[in-house]
C-alpha positions in Angstrom: 77.5 -43.2 80.1 77.1 -43.1 83.8 76.0 -39.9 85.7 79.5 -39.5 87.1 81.0 -39.7 83.6 78.4 -37.2 82.3 79.3 -34.7 85.0 83.0 -35.2 84.3 82.4 -34.6 80.6 80.5 -31.4 81.3 83.1 -30.2 83.8 86.1 -30.7 81.6 84.7 -30.2 78.1 82.4 -27.3 78.7 84.1 -25.2 81.3 87.1 -23.4 79.6 89.6 -23.9 82.4 92.4 -23.9 79.9 91.8 -20.2 79.3 93.6 -19.3 82.5 96.8 -20.8 81.2 96.4 -19.3 77.8 95.8 -15.9 79.3 98.9 -16.1 81.5 101.0 -16.8 78.4 100.1 -13.4 77.0 102.6 -10.6 77.7 99.8 -8.2 78.4 98.9 -10.1 81.5 101.9 -8.6 83.2 99.9 -5.4 83.2 97.2 -6.9 85.4 98.9 -6.2 88.8 99.9 -2.6 88.0 96.5 -2.0 86.4 94.7 -3.3 89.5 97.0 -1.1 91.6 96.1 1.9 89.5 92.4 1.3 89.9 92.7 0.9 93.6 94.8 4.0 94.0 92.6 6.2 91.9 89.4 4.8 93.6 90.9 5.2 97.1 92.0 8.9 96.8 89.1 9.8 94.7 86.7 8.7 97.4 88.8 9.9 100.4 89.5 13.4 99.1 86.5 15.6 98.1 87.1 17.2 94.7 90.3 15.4 94.1 89.4 14.8 90.5 87.6 18.0 89.8 88.6 19.8 86.6 90.2 22.7 88.4 92.3 20.3 90.5 93.2 18.2 87.6 94.6 21.1 85.5 97.8 21.4 87.5 98.1 17.7 88.3 97.9 16.7 84.6 100.7 19.1 83.8 102.8 17.5 86.4 101.8 14.1 85.1 102.8 15.0 81.6 106.3 16.1 82.6 106.7 13.2 85.0 105.5 10.7 82.4 108.1 11.9 79.9 110.9 11.3 82.4 109.5 7.8 83.2 109.3 7.0 79.5 113.0 7.7 79.1 113.9 5.8 82.2 111.8 2.8 81.0 113.7 2.5 77.8 117.0 2.5 79.7 115.6 -0.3 82.0 114.4 -2.3 79.0 117.9 -2.1 77.7 119.2 -3.6 80.9 120.5 -0.4 82.5 119.4 2.1 85.1 119.7 5.9 85.1 119.8 7.6 88.5 120.8 10.9 87.0 117.4 11.8 85.4 116.7 14.2 88.3 119.9 16.3 87.8 119.5 16.2 84.0 116.0 17.4 84.4 117.1 20.3 86.7 120.1 21.3 84.5 117.8 21.3 81.4 115.3 23.4 83.2 118.0 25.9 84.1 119.3 25.9 80.5 115.9 26.8 79.2 115.1 29.6 81.7 118.6 31.1 81.4 118.5 31.3 77.6 115.0 32.8 77.7 115.2 35.1 80.7 118.9 36.0 81.1 120.0 36.1 77.4 116.5 37.0 76.2 116.6 34.6 73.2 113.6 33.1 71.4 111.6 30.2 72.8 112.9 27.8 70.1 116.5 28.6 71.1 115.6 27.9 74.8 114.1 24.6 73.7 117.3 23.7 71.8 119.5 24.7 74.7 117.4 22.5 77.1 117.5 19.5 74.7 121.2 19.9 74.0 121.9 19.8 77.7 119.9 16.6 78.2 121.3 14.8 75.2 124.9 15.7 76.1 124.5 14.5 79.6 122.7 11.3 78.4 125.5 10.8 75.9 128.1 11.0 78.7 126.2 8.4 80.6 125.9 6.2 77.5 129.5 6.5 76.7 130.6 5.5 80.2 128.1 2.7 80.6 127.8 1.5 77.0 131.3 1.8 75.5 133.6 1.9 78.6 131.3 -0.8 80.2 131.2 0.8 83.7 128.6 -0.2 86.2 125.3 1.7 85.4 124.2 2.1 89.0 127.5 3.7 90.2 128.1 5.6 87.0 124.8 7.3 86.9 124.9 7.9 90.7 128.2 9.8 90.2 126.8 11.9 87.3 123.7 12.5 89.4 125.8 13.9 92.3 128.0 16.0 90.1 125.0 17.3 88.0 123.1 18.2 91.1 126.1 20.1 92.6 126.5 22.0 89.3 122.8 22.9 89.3 122.9 24.1 92.9 125.9 26.4 92.1 124.2 27.8 89.0 121.0 28.5 90.9 122.8 30.3 93.7 124.6 32.6 91.2 121.9 33.3 88.6 118.5 32.8 90.2 118.2 36.5 91.0 118.9 37.5 87.4 116.2 35.1 86.2 113.6 36.5 88.6 114.4 40.1 87.7 114.2 39.5 83.9 111.3 41.2 82.0 111.4 38.8 79.1 108.0 37.5 78.0 106.5 35.5 75.1 103.0 34.3 74.3 104.5 31.0 73.0 106.3 30.5 76.3 103.1 31.2 78.3 101.0 28.9 76.1 103.4 26.0 76.4 103.4 26.4 80.2 99.7 27.2 80.8 97.7 26.7 77.6 95.5 23.8 76.6 94.6 22.3 73.3 91.1 20.7 73.3 91.2 20.6 77.1 94.7 18.9 77.3 97.8 20.7 78.4 100.9 20.8 76.1 102.8 18.6 78.5 100.1 15.9 78.5 99.9 16.0 74.7 103.7 15.8 74.4 103.7 12.8 76.9 101.0 11.0 74.9 102.8 11.5 71.5 106.1 10.5 73.0 104.6 7.4 74.6 102.9 6.3 71.4 106.0 6.8 69.2 108.3 5.1 71.7 105.9 2.1 72.0 105.7 1.7 68.3 109.5 2.0 68.0 110.1 -0.7 70.7 107.5 -3.2 69.4 107.6 -2.6 65.6 111.1 -1.4 64.7 114.5 -3.1 64.5 116.2 -0.7 66.9 113.4 -1.3 69.5 113.8 -5.1 69.1 117.6 -4.6 69.7 116.9 -2.7 72.9 114.8 -5.6 74.2 117.3 -8.2 73.1 120.2 -6.4 74.8 118.1 -6.1 78.0 117.2 -9.7 77.9 120.7 -11.1 77.4 123.7 -9.0 76.3 125.8 -12.0 75.4 123.1 -13.5 73.3 122.4 -10.2 71.6 126.1 -9.8 70.8 126.3 -13.4 69.4 123.3 -12.5 67.2 125.2 -9.6 65.6 123.5 -6.8 67.5 125.7 -3.8 68.3 125.3 -4.0 72.1 127.4 -1.0 73.1 125.8 1.4 70.5 122.3 0.2 71.6 123.1 0.8 75.3 124.5 4.2 74.4 121.4 5.3 72.6 119.1 4.3 75.5 120.9 6.8 77.7 120.8 9.4 75.0 117.1 8.9 74.8 116.7 9.1 78.5 118.6 12.4 78.6 116.4 13.7 75.7 113.2 12.8 77.7 114.5 14.4 80.9 115.4 17.6 79.0 112.0 17.8 77.3 110.3 17.5 80.6 112.7 20.1 82.0 111.8 22.6 79.3 108.0 22.1 79.9 108.6 22.7 83.6 110.6 25.9 82.8 107.6 27.2 80.7 105.1 26.3 83.5 107.0 27.9 86.4 109.2 30.4 84.5 112.0 29.7 86.8 114.2 27.2 88.6 115.0 26.7 92.3 116.7 24.4 94.7 113.8 22.0 94.7 113.7 21.6 90.9 114.0 17.9 90.1 114.7 17.0 93.8 114.1 13.2 94.3 112.8 12.9 90.8 115.0 9.9 90.1 113.5 8.1 93.0 110.0 8.9 91.9 110.7 7.9 88.3 112.4 4.7 89.3 109.5 3.8 91.6 107.0 4.5 88.8 108.8 2.4 86.3 109.1 -0.6 88.6 105.6 -0.3 90.2 104.3 -0.2 86.6 105.8 -3.7 86.1 109.0 -3.0 84.2 111.7 -5.5 85.2 114.9 -4.3 86.8 116.6 -7.1 85.0 115.9 -5.7 81.6 114.2 -7.0 78.5 110.7 -7.2 80.0 108.3 -4.3 80.2 106.7 -1.6 78.1 106.0 2.1 77.9 102.4 1.5 78.9 103.5 0.0 82.2 105.7 3.0 82.8 102.7 5.3 82.2 100.5 3.4 84.6 103.3 3.5 87.2 103.6 7.3 86.7 99.9 7.8 87.3 100.0 5.6 90.4 103.0 7.4 92.0 101.8 10.9 91.2 98.2 10.3 92.4 99.7 8.6 95.6 102.1 11.5 96.4 99.6 14.3 95.6 96.9 12.5 97.5 99.0 12.0 100.6 99.9 15.7 100.5 96.3 16.7 100.2 95.4 14.5 103.1 98.0 16.3 105.3 100.8 13.8 105.4 104.3 15.1 105.4 107.3 14.3 103.2 108.5 11.5 105.5 105.3 9.6 105.0 105.5 10.1 101.3 109.0 8.7 101.1 108.1 5.8 103.3 105.1 4.9 101.2 107.1 5.1 98.0 109.8 2.9 99.5 107.3 0.3 100.5 105.8 0.4 97.0 109.2 0.0 95.4 110.1 -2.9 97.7 106.8 -4.6 97.0 107.1 -4.1 93.2 110.7 -5.5 93.2 109.7 -8.5 95.2 106.8 -9.3 92.9 108.9 -8.8 89.8 111.7 -11.1 91.0 109.3 -13.8 92.3 107.1 -13.8 89.2 110.1 -13.8 86.8 111.6 -16.8 88.7 108.4 -18.8 89.0 106.4 -17.9 85.9 107.2 -21.0 84.1 106.2 -23.1 87.1 102.8 -21.4 87.3 102.3 -21.9 83.5 103.2 -25.6 83.8 100.7 -25.9 86.6 97.8 -24.2 84.7 98.4 -24.5 81.0 97.8 -28.3 80.5 94.1 -28.8 80.9 93.0 -32.3 79.9 89.4 -33.0 78.8 87.1 -36.0 79.2 86.8 -38.5 76.3 85.3 -41.9 76.2 86.7 -43.9 73.3 84.4 -46.3 71.5 84.9 -50.1 71.6 87.2 -51.3 68.9 88.0 -54.5 67.1 91.2 -56.4 68.0 94.3 -55.9 65.9 96.0 -59.0 67.5 97.4 -61.3 64.9 95.1 -64.3 64.3 92.1 -62.6 65.9 90.1 -62.9 62.7 89.1 -59.2 62.5 89.7 -56.9 59.6 92.3 -55.0 61.6 94.4 -58.1 62.5 98.0 -57.3 61.9 100.6 -59.6 60.4 104.4 -59.6 60.0 104.7 -58.6 56.3 106.5 -55.3 57.0 109.4 -57.2 58.5 110.2 -58.3 55.0 111.0 -54.8 53.7 114.3 -53.7 52.1 116.1 -50.8 53.8 117.0 -47.6 52.2 119.4 -45.1 53.9 119.9 -47.4 56.9 121.5 -45.4 59.8 121.9 -42.4 57.4 118.5 -40.9 58.3 116.8 -39.6 61.5 113.1 -39.3 61.4 111.9 -39.6 57.7 108.3 -38.8 58.6 107.0 -38.7 55.0 108.4 -40.1 51.8 107.6 -39.3 48.1 109.0 -40.0 44.6 109.3 -37.6 41.7 108.7 -38.2 38.0 112.3 -39.4 37.6 111.6 -41.9 40.4 114.1 -40.2 42.8 113.0 -40.7 46.5 112.7 -37.8 48.9 112.2 -37.6 52.7 112.5 -35.0 55.4 114.6 -35.4 58.6 114.5 -33.9 62.0 117.6 -31.8 61.2 115.5 -29.7 58.9 116.7 -31.2 55.6 115.1 -32.8 52.6 117.2 -35.8 51.5 117.0 -37.1 47.9 118.0 -40.7 47.1 118.8 -41.3 43.5 117.0 -44.0 41.4 117.2 -46.8 40.5 118.9 -48.4 43.5 118.6 -45.5 46.0 122.1 -46.1 47.4 123.4 -42.6 46.6 121.9 -39.6 48.4 122.3 -35.9 48.8 120.8 -33.0 50.8 118.3 -31.6 48.3 117.4 -28.6 50.4 117.8 -27.3 53.9 114.5 -25.7 55.2 114.9 -25.8 59.0 112.2 -26.9 61.4 111.0 -30.4 60.9 109.8 -31.2 57.3 106.7 -33.5 57.6 104.1 -34.0 54.9 105.4 -33.9 51.3 103.6 -33.5 47.9 104.7 -32.6 44.3 102.7 -30.0 42.3 102.2 -30.0 38.5 105.3 -27.8 38.0 107.5 -30.3 39.9 107.8 -28.1 43.1 108.1 -30.1 46.3 105.5 -28.8 48.8 106.3 -29.5 52.5 104.5 -29.0 55.8 107.3 -27.9 58.1 106.5 -28.3 61.8 106.5 -25.0 63.8 107.1 -23.0 60.6 104.4 -23.4 57.9 103.9 -24.5 54.4 106.9 -24.3 52.1 107.8 -25.0 48.5 111.1 -26.2 47.1 111.6 -25.7 43.3 113.5 -28.2 41.1 116.3 -25.6 41.3 116.2 -26.0 45.1 114.9 -22.5 45.8 113.0 -22.6 49.1 109.9 -20.4 49.3 107.5 -19.9 52.2 103.9 -20.2 51.0 102.0 -19.7 54.3 102.7 -19.4 58.0 99.3 -18.2 59.2 95.5 -18.2 58.6 92.8 -15.9 59.7 92.6 -15.5 63.5 89.3 -16.5 65.1 87.4 -13.8 67.0 86.9 -15.8 70.1 90.5 -17.1 70.6 92.6 -15.8 73.5 95.9 -17.1 72.0 96.9 -16.1 68.5 95.5 -19.1 66.5 96.4 -17.5 63.2 99.9 -18.9 63.4 100.5 -22.4 62.1 101.9 -24.3 65.0 102.1 -27.9 63.8 101.5 -28.2 60.0 101.5 -31.9 59.4 100.5 -33.3 56.1 99.4 -32.0 52.7 98.0 -33.0 49.3 97.3 -31.1 46.1 94.0 -31.1 44.3 93.7 -31.2 40.5 93.0 -27.4 40.5 96.3 -26.7 42.2 95.0 -25.8 45.7 97.0 -27.3 48.6 95.0 -28.9 51.4 96.9 -29.4 54.6 96.4 -30.0 58.3 97.5 -28.1 61.3 97.4 -30.7 64.1 97.0 -28.4 67.1 96.6 -24.7 67.8 97.9 -25.0 71.4 101.2 -26.8 71.1 104.2 -26.8 68.7 105.2 -29.9 66.9 107.7 -31.1 69.5 105.0 -31.0 72.2 102.7 -33.5 70.5 102.8 -35.7 73.6 101.2 -32.9 75.7 98.5 -32.5 73.1 97.7 -36.2 73.3 97.5 -36.1 77.1 95.3 -33.0 77.0 93.2 -34.4 74.1 91.5 -31.1 73.3 89.9 -30.8 69.8 92.2 -28.0 68.4 93.2 -29.5 65.1 92.1 -28.1 61.8 92.0 -28.5 58.0 93.2 -25.7 55.9 93.6 -24.8 52.2 96.2 -22.7 50.5 95.3 -21.1 47.1 98.4 -20.4 45.0 96.4 -18.1 42.8 96.0 -15.4 45.4 98.3 -16.7 48.2 95.5 -16.9 50.7 95.2 -19.5 53.5 91.7 -20.4 54.8 90.5 -22.6 57.6 88.0 -25.1 56.3 87.3 -27.2 59.4 88.2 -26.8 63.1 87.7 -28.7 66.3 89.4 -32.1 65.7 91.7 -34.1 67.9 95.1 -33.8 66.2 94.4 -33.6 62.5 97.1 -35.5 60.7 97.2 -37.2 57.3 95.3 -35.7 54.3 94.7 -37.2 50.9 92.7 -36.1 47.9 90.3 -38.8 46.8 90.8 -40.7 43.5 88.2 -38.6 41.7 89.4 -35.3 43.1 86.0 -34.3 44.4 86.7 -35.0 48.1 89.5 -35.6 50.5 90.2 -37.9 53.5 91.9 -36.7 56.6 92.9 -38.4 59.8 92.0 -37.5 63.4 94.8 -39.2 65.3 93.9 -39.1 69.0 90.2 -39.9 68.2 91.2 -42.9 66.0 89.0 -41.7 63.2 89.1 -40.8 59.4 86.8 -38.2 57.9 85.8 -37.3 54.4 85.5 -33.7 53.4 83.6 -32.9 50.2 85.0 -30.4 47.8 82.3 -30.6 45.2 78.7 -31.8 44.8 75.7 -31.5 47.1 77.8 -32.2 50.3 80.5 -29.6 49.4 81.9 -27.9 52.5 80.8 -30.7 54.9 82.6 -33.5 56.5 81.5 -37.0 57.6 83.2 -39.7 59.6 84.0 -42.8 57.4 86.1 -44.8 59.8 85.8 -44.6 63.6 87.0 -46.5 66.7 90.1 -47.9 65.1 92.6 -49.9 67.2 95.4 -47.7 65.9 96.2 -43.9 65.7 96.0 -42.9 62.0 98.7 -40.8 60.4 99.4 -40.1 56.7 97.0 -41.3 54.0 97.8 -41.8 50.3 96.2 -43.2 47.2 96.7 -46.8 46.1 96.9 -48.2 42.6 93.7 -50.3 42.9 91.5 -47.3 43.7 91.7 -47.7 47.5 93.8 -45.8 50.0 96.9 -46.6 52.2 96.8 -45.3 55.8 99.6 -45.4 58.4 99.1 -46.3 62.0 101.7 -44.4 64.1 100.8 -46.5 67.2 98.1 -48.7 68.8 95.5 -47.9 71.4 96.0 -49.4 74.9 93.4 -50.1 77.6 95.4 -48.0 80.1 95.5 -44.9 78.0 91.9 -45.3 76.9 91.0 -45.5 80.6 93.0 -42.4 81.4 91.1 -40.4 78.8 88.0 -40.8 81.0 89.9 -39.3 84.0 91.2 -35.9 83.0 92.0 -35.0 86.7 94.4 -37.9 86.9 96.2 -36.8 83.7 96.4 -33.3 85.0 98.0 -34.5 88.3 100.3 -36.7 86.3 101.8 -33.8 84.3 102.2 -31.8 87.5 103.7 -34.3 89.9 105.7 -36.8 87.7 108.7 -36.3 85.5 107.9 -36.4 81.9 109.6 -39.8 81.2 107.1 -41.4 83.7 104.0 -40.0 82.0 101.4 -42.2 80.4 101.6 -41.6 76.6 99.8 -43.1 73.6 101.7 -46.2 72.5 103.7 -45.3 69.4 106.1 -48.2 69.5 103.9 -50.5 67.5 102.0 -49.5 64.3 101.4 -50.6 60.8 99.7 -49.9 57.5 96.0 -50.2 56.7 94.3 -50.2 53.3 90.7 -49.0 53.1 88.3 -48.4 50.2 86.1 -45.4 49.3 83.4 -46.2 51.9 85.9 -46.7 54.7 85.9 -50.5 54.6 89.2 -52.2 55.6 90.8 -54.0 52.7 94.2 -55.1 54.1 96.6 -54.6 57.0 100.4 -54.9 57.3 102.6 -54.9 60.4 106.0 -55.6 61.8 105.4 -57.8 64.8 109.1 -58.4 65.5 109.7 -54.6 65.7 113.0 -54.9 63.8 112.2 -52.9 60.7 109.1 -50.7 61.1 107.5 -50.9 64.5 106.2 -47.3 64.0 104.8 -46.1 60.7 103.9 -42.5 59.9 103.7 -42.6 56.1 103.8 -44.9 53.1 103.8 -44.2 49.3 102.9 -46.6 46.6 105.2 -46.5 43.5 105.4 -49.0 40.6 104.5 -52.0 42.7 106.4 -51.1 45.8 105.3 -49.5 49.1 107.9 -47.0 50.5 107.5 -46.6 54.2 108.6 -43.8 56.6 108.5 -43.3 60.3 109.2 -40.3 62.5 111.3 -42.3 64.9 112.9 -44.6 62.3 116.5 -44.6 60.9 115.6 -45.9 57.5 113.1 -45.9 54.7 111.5 -49.3 54.0 110.6 -50.7 50.6 107.9 -53.5 50.4 107.0 -55.4 47.3 103.2 -55.3 47.0 101.8 -58.7 45.7 99.8 -58.1 42.5 100.1 -54.4 42.4 100.2 -52.4 39.2 103.9 -51.9 38.4 103.3 -48.9 36.2 101.2 -46.8 38.6 102.5 -43.9 40.6 100.6 -41.6 42.9 101.9 -38.4 41.2 101.0 -39.4 37.6 97.5 -40.1 38.7 97.1 -36.3 38.9 100.0 -34.6 37.1 100.9 -37.1 34.4 104.4 -38.0 33.2 107.2 -35.5 33.1 106.6 -32.8 30.4 
């Protein structure tokens, strides 16, 4: 390897530049900008104003923050549901008046004042919800009207009853404690805001009603088509917003023991600015309560800081307007261009220099030299199938395969002319295996490991494994389960080809060529799934060895086959038994003579091998060229290879004409025949193996005949 190649290898293999793309896929990265703004705001005013964050100064500010945060939380839920509530200021003011009037004018207990305040907010929120949710009026205009009317009513009430409130002699220790007391150094309003934020966050992220709110905000039509009650969901978001505004109004009433013309004035502007500055989308469906809380802190620190520095109301309003305009611009531009940024950054190819290989050209005289014997196969299900990636036969000699439509098709013995849909799983059924009880086990791309009973009952066995501590993305999820085999003790060994891409994005994984494939095991005794090996380039076919003490698995993009030991002194370790093949290995299965069949899904080409040594070129290719012009691994020509226990090549089969099986992803020997599948094929091939044992089947080698 030259010095330049060594530097390239270090640059692309050791520096984790793919982490930037992986981080940007996480939803919590949307918090980065508001969090940075929060840090800058707090640091700026904390350093510019002496004593700004002293305990005595914070006591009153935190009470304001608690009340304000509660209002912002309610407005955030409305925005997540795709709406907007401009009436929170008037609801807040009316709820405050309801509380003080019940307590001071009618001299009722504190709990009754609380109920009066909450009832006022919930009723006004329900009015907004009915008009917007059920009558489907425009949220902006509707809540603007209710804001104007509510504010007018409040002003009338204050003018007529403010004097009676101020002259009242009513008092209560509970009222005073709610307004001025603390619990472990925190005011009641702050504690209420924290509890409400936690409960709301859990409800939005972990409950069905919360998921419905986000679904409605994301797309009302899609939510309706999915069976979600859109109108009821929108109604409840406004009820919740009214509830939050009324709770904050009650806390203000306890703190100030009164209500005046300035109560709740411009609160709707402050709350809307806080929600948007925090990163909640005006378009709905994207955001969180945490973002709303961050925005509330930013806005409150900003407004109080400007006042402490001597700036007037006009400056405050101008700064808030600029903040709102900036936040809206960032939100719209990021929402529009996020996928472009991810496409630019996520694909991060690495350097790989493939070893020299022997020729597979017919007549070259090497052990890999292909022939045209697969062109002689009989066709099963011609033009009835689409993508039979793997094939298998049961004890009754019926033939099964998966299709890209998410179905398992069964062809009936002995002539395989009749067929039926044995089961519908969804996804893309890939590797297949029968267990001792006759259950058909399948790796389903983008879904997991599934079992189909003889009675056709579909059961999910596993969809995740343990998450690694160092992974940015959630690598617990099985993204591309590919092939499986079952050991004599019943444990299911299977591969997950890549942790970064789903099954349909296999081409991107080949271009990136990162070692993200792994070997896993599922134990039916306790239902656990464990990762045995990690760090391989697209793990693919897996096959338990003839003696059951080890297994073989394919590493497609590296053109290698490895042996993993289950028992003996090498247990838990893997070694490479075949390397630098001229083809990309796929499924592996046992043969009747003690050797193993292996599919080649495609053949190496000098151009793609060369591109692997130039990751920068591959990265530019994915950015600047349309996908149909990318340089892919050649999957239009493949074949079948037979190898022995030591990895020695015994035989090869090919289809040089390309008429029957130019691409092969699986093969299964059964009673003297080789049944052949291909993920891009429209048929299953059947090839008569010269001199093969006509009584041998791969299933009876472990499970015996039908009980």
